[in-house]
C-alpha positions in Angstrom: 83.3 82.7 85.0 81.8 85.4 83.0 79.6 86.7 85.8 82.7 87.5 87.9 83.7 91.1 88.3 87.0 91.5 86.6 89.9 92.9 88.8 92.9 94.6 87.2 96.2 95.9 88.3 96.7 99.7 87.6 99.3 100.8 90.0 102.6 99.5 91.2 104.9 100.6 94.0 108.1 98.9 95.1 111.0 99.5 97.4 113.4 96.6 97.1 117.1 95.8 97.4 117.5 95.8 93.5 115.7 99.0 92.7 112.8 101.3 93.6 109.6 102.0 91.9 108.1 99.8 89.1 110.8 101.0 86.6 113.7 100.7 89.0 112.5 97.2 90.4 112.0 95.8 86.9 115.4 97.0 85.6 117.0 95.4 88.5 115.2 92.1 87.9 115.6 92.2 84.2 119.4 92.7 84.4 120.0 90.0 87.0 121.2 92.3 89.7 122.0 91.0 93.2 120.8 93.1 96.0 122.9 91.4 98.7 125.8 93.1 100.3 127.5 93.3 103.7 125.2 94.7 106.4 125.6 98.4 107.3 122.8 98.7 109.6 124.7 97.4 112.7 128.0 95.8 113.8 127.8 92.1 112.7 130.9 90.9 114.5 129.1 88.4 116.7 126.8 87.3 113.8 127.1 84.1 111.8 125.6 85.9 108.8 127.1 89.2 108.1 125.1 90.2 104.9 121.6 90.9 103.9 119.7 92.4 100.9 119.0 96.0 102.0 117.1 99.0 100.7 120.0 101.3 100.7 118.8 104.2 98.5 115.6 105.0 100.5 115.4 108.7 101.7 112.4 108.8 104.1 112.4 112.5 103.9 111.3 112.3 100.2 108.1 110.9 101.3 107.3 111.7 105.0 108.0 114.7 107.1 110.6 114.0 109.9 108.1 114.3 112.7 105.8 111.7 111.2 108.6 109.5 110.2 109.9 109.3 113.8 106.6 107.9 114.8 106.7 105.1 112.3 108.7 101.9 112.4 110.8 101.4 109.2 108.4 98.8 107.9 105.6 101.5 107.9 107.9 104.1 106.2 108.4 101.5 103.5 104.6 100.9 103.1 103.7 104.5 103.1 106.4 105.5 100.4 105.6 102.4 98.3 101.8 103.3 98.4 102.6 106.8 97.3 104.5 105.5 94.4 101.7 103.0 93.5 99.0 105.7 93.6 101.2 108.0 91.5 101.7 105.2 88.9 97.9 104.4 88.9 97.1 108.0 88.0 93.9 107.9 90.1 92.4 111.3 90.7 92.0 111.1 94.6 89.9 114.3 94.5 87.3 112.7 92.3 87.0 109.0 93.5 84.7 108.0 96.3 87.2 107.3 99.1 84.6 105.3 101.1 85.1 102.7 98.2 88.9 102.3 98.8 90.1 99.3 100.7 93.5 99.2 102.2 95.1 95.8 103.0 98.8 96.0 103.8 100.4 93.4 106.0 103.8 92.5 107.5 105.2 89.2 108.6 107.1 90.4 111.7 105.9 94.0 112.2 107.9 96.6 114.2 110.8 94.4 115.1 113.2 97.3 115.3 110.7 99.3 117.5 110.3 96.4 119.9 114.1 95.8 120.1 114.8 99.4 120.8 112.0 99.8 123.3 113.1 96.7 125.2 116.6 98.2 125.5 115.2 101.4 126.8 113.0 99.5 129.3 115.9 97.5 130.8 117.9 100.8 131.0 115.2 103.2 132.3 112.3 100.9 133.4 108.6 101.9 132.4 109.3 105.6 132.1 111.7 104.8 129.2 108.8 103.5 127.1 107.6 105.8 124.4 104.0 106.6 124.1 104.2 105.6 120.4 105.8 102.0 121.3 102.6 100.1 120.6 101.2 102.1 117.7 104.6 101.8 115.9 104.7 97.9 116.7 101.3 96.6 115.6 101.2 94.9 112.2 98.0 96.7 111.0 99.5 100.2 111.5 100.9 100.5 107.9 97.3 100.4 106.5 96.2 102.7 109.2 98.7 105.3 108.3 97.9 105.0 104.5 94.2 105.5 105.1 94.8 108.5 107.3 97.3 110.0 104.8 95.0 109.7 101.9 91.4 109.7 103.6 90.6 106.1 102.5 87.5 104.9 104.4 86.9 101.5 102.9 87.8 98.1 104.4 91.1 98.4 106.3 92.8 95.5 107.8 95.6 93.1 107.2 96.4 89.4 107.0 99.6 88.3 108.7 100.9 85.0 107.6 104.8 85.3 107.8 106.2 85.0 104.3 102.7 84.5 102.7 101.6 87.9 104.0 102.0 90.0 100.9 100.1 87.5 98.7 97.4 87.0 101.2 96.5 90.6 101.3 96.5 91.0 97.5 94.1 87.9 97.4 91.9 89.4 100.1 91.8 92.8 98.4 90.7 91.0 95.2 87.9 89.7 97.2 86.9 93.2 98.5 86.4 94.2 94.8 84.8 90.8 93.6 82.3 91.0 96.5 81.4 94.6 96.1 82.9 96.0 99.3 85.3 98.3 97.3 85.9 99.6 94.0 89.8 100.1 94.5 92.1 98.4 96.8 95.7 99.3 97.9 97.3 96.0 98.9 100.6 94.2 99.6 103.2 93.9 102.2 106.2 95.6 103.9 109.0 94.4 106.1 112.1 95.7 107.8 113.7 92.8 109.7 117.5 93.6 109.2 118.3 94.3 112.9 120.5 92.6 115.3 117.6 90.3 116.8 116.3 89.5 113.3 119.5 88.2 111.9 120.3 86.3 115.2 116.9 84.8 115.2 117.0 83.4 111.6 120.6 82.3 112.2 119.4 80.4 115.3 117.0 78.6 113.1 119.9 77.6 110.7 117.8 79.0 107.9 120.2 81.7 106.5 123.2 81.5 104.2 126.5 82.0 105.9 128.3 82.7 102.6 130.0 85.8 104.0 133.0 85.7 101.5 130.5 86.3 98.6 127.2 87.9 99.7 126.2 88.8 96.1 126.2 85.0 95.2 124.7 83.7 98.4 121.0 83.5 97.3 121.2 80.6 94.8 117.8 78.8 94.6 117.8 75.3 93.1 121.7 75.3 92.9 123.2 72.2 94.6 125.5 74.4 96.8 122.6 76.5 98.2 123.0 76.9 102.0 120.0 78.9 103.1 118.3 82.2 102.4 119.3 85.7 102.4 117.4 88.2 104.6 115.8 91.0 102.6 113.7 94.1 103.4 111.3 96.5 101.5 107.7 96.7 100.3 105.4 95.9 97.4 102.2 97.7 96.9 99.6 97.2 94.3 96.6 99.2 93.2 93.7 96.9 92.1 90.5 98.2 90.6 87.4 97.0 88.8 87.8 96.6 85.0 85.0 98.9 84.2 86.5 101.6 86.3 89.9 101.2 84.8 88.7 101.2 81.2 86.4 104.2 81.8 89.1 106.4 83.1 91.6 105.3 80.5 94.1 103.8 83.0 97.2 101.8 82.1 96.2 98.2 82.9 99.3 96.0 83.7 97.5 92.7 84.1 94.4 91.0 85.4 94.1 89.1 88.6 92.0 85.9 88.0 92.1 83.8 91.1 93.9 82.6 94.1 94.3 79.5 96.3 95.0 79.5 100.0 95.8 76.4 102.0 97.7 75.1 105.1 100.3 72.3 105.3 99.1 71.2 108.7 102.6 69.8 109.1 105.3 71.8 110.9 105.9 75.2 112.1 109.0 75.9 109.9 109.7 72.9 107.6 107.9 72.3 104.4 105.7 69.2 104.0 107.9 66.9 101.9 104.8 65.6 100.2 103.7 69.0 99.3 99.9 68.4 99.9 99.2 71.8 101.1 101.1 73.5 98.2 99.5 71.2 95.8 96.0 72.1 97.1 96.8 75.8 97.0 97.9 75.6 93.2 94.9 73.5 92.2 92.7 75.8 94.0 94.0 78.9 92.1 93.7 77.1 88.9 90.1 76.3 89.6 89.3 79.8 90.7 91.0 81.2 87.6 88.9 78.8 85.5 91.9 77.6 83.6 93.8 74.3 83.0 97.2 73.6 84.3 98.6 73.5 80.8 97.7 77.2 80.3 100.4 78.5 82.8 103.4 79.8 81.0 105.4 81.2 84.0 105.8 80.6 87.6 107.6 83.0 90.1 108.3 80.3 92.8 108.7 80.8 96.5 112.3 79.5 95.9 114.1 80.6 99.0 117.4 78.8 98.4 117.0 76.4 101.3 118.0 72.8 100.7 114.6 71.4 101.6 112.2 74.1 100.4 113.3 74.2 96.9 113.1 70.5 96.4 109.6 70.3 98.0 108.3 73.1 95.7 109.7 71.4 92.6 108.2 68.2 93.5 104.8 69.9 94.1 104.9 71.6 90.8 105.6 68.3 88.9 102.7 66.7 90.6 100.2 69.5 89.6 101.6 70.1 86.1 102.9 66.7 85.0 105.0 66.9 81.7 103.9 70.5 81.3 106.1 71.5 84.4 109.0 71.3 82.0 107.6 73.7 79.4 107.0 76.4 82.1 109.6 79.3 82.7 110.1 79.2 86.4 112.3 81.5 88.4 113.0 82.8 91.8 113.5 86.4 92.1 114.7 85.9 95.6 118.0 85.2 93.9 118.3 88.8 93.5 116.1 90.5 96.1 116.7 88.0 99.1 113.7 87.0 101.1 111.7 90.0 101.9 109.5 87.9 104.2 106.1 89.6 104.5 106.7 91.8 101.5 108.0 89.0 99.4 104.7 87.9 98.0 103.7 91.3 97.1 107.0 92.2 95.4 107.1 88.9 93.5 103.4 89.5 92.5 104.7 92.9 91.1 107.5 90.9 89.3 104.9 88.5 87.7 102.8 91.4 86.6 105.8 93.1 84.9 106.7 89.8 83.3 103.3 89.6 81.8 103.3 93.2 80.6 106.8 93.1 79.2 106.8 89.6 77.8 110.0 88.7 79.7 110.9 86.3 82.6 113.7 87.6 84.7 116.5 85.1 85.6 117.2 83.0 88.7 120.8 84.3 89.2 123.8 82.5 90.9 123.0 79.1 89.4 126.2 77.1 88.6 125.9 73.6 90.0 122.8 71.5 89.0 120.9 69.7 91.8 119.4 66.3 90.3 116.3 66.9 92.5 115.7 70.2 91.0 115.6 69.6 87.2 113.0 72.0 85.9 113.5 75.2 83.8 114.3 77.8 86.3 115.3 80.5 83.8 118.9 80.5 85.0 121.2 83.4 85.0 119.8 85.2 82.0 116.3 86.7 81.4 114.2 85.0 78.6 111.7 86.8 76.4 108.4 84.8 76.4 104.8 85.8 75.4 103.0 84.9 78.7 99.3 84.6 79.0 98.9 83.2 82.4 101.4 83.4 85.3 101.5 82.1 88.9 103.1 83.5 92.0 103.8 81.1 94.9 104.4 82.4 98.5 104.6 80.1 101.5 105.0 81.1 105.2 106.2 79.6 108.6 103.3 78.0 110.2 102.5 76.2 106.9 100.6 78.9 105.1 100.4 78.6 101.3 99.2 81.2 98.9 99.1 81.2 95.1 97.9 83.9 92.8 97.2 83.8 89.2 97.6 86.8 87.0 96.6 87.1 83.3 97.9 89.2 80.4 95.4 91.9 80.0 93.0 91.6 77.1 89.9 93.8 76.4 
């Protein structure tokens, strides 16, 4: 593996239901904060689920002027703001770097759902004349990366993968490729999502996928617990700055961790249900280990997909057992979705940031709300309290509707 160009993480930006910025996000995770609460975005009287994990302390005017902001869907606003934070955190001098060598890969699982909903209402009320000329540009999933490139003058590869809840991780893996293959020296990558609207909540309720624990929203996301009844919808963004090792060392950058490989696969099984045999997930984990050039026994920590669904948590647990054998019981696993809810297309990116910060700080955040053990989920999920651990290699799992599987492996930075 010595001939590979090393890729490191030098900037982090996060807008999440438990805290914003790398520091705010980490403090929320470390302390076991729940980001779920009663929905304030709209009237939930007719909805089976009346709560979600929202980014409530986001003031778009702190990042974007009002005229520009009105021409962006909320998911794009999140992406632009989180990118600003990530770039600031990276301490990159944008006046000195070659902007033709900066790639931007920022995806979204659903895209401009709020824009589509509001414009549909406008169409039915006023017909074609009621449609905004910004309708399509606000809606399309690649537009977040477009805005970021325009805002900062980045002219390198600019596109995005869209793979439902695997989106954020797919874009980080592809950004890694851009640097590995010599197409870019820096990459801005991750995901953003803003699905907490009437249609979003109703759609996931129709799938019977979301928790309806309306009497206790803060405890509703409870991965691996026997009483779990579905996921909690979340929103936000996670953005990373990746760059080549040589560049980062030369400019004296703070290096959070090294990205050493990924595995992508498909279940080829069902549009929403996980494959009970886990063949696709197993393939992705094994592919990631091979790409990173390590053995399964070298993994110390896994941030699991862990959505708090009855079938998904068991399927992922069984897949980990098949890949890691007895070592599975020695790994500190967790699901940060117990705190952030499921941020869909931003989930894999936000959880990758959580993994990077775990490596950097030597601490695994907890899986909160665990009270009743499930005999089918018997691994060490780091329940209810954070655990200090010196982590050398960590894995992040993210899976999406359609059977899309992504696994990223990060390494504690070493010279």
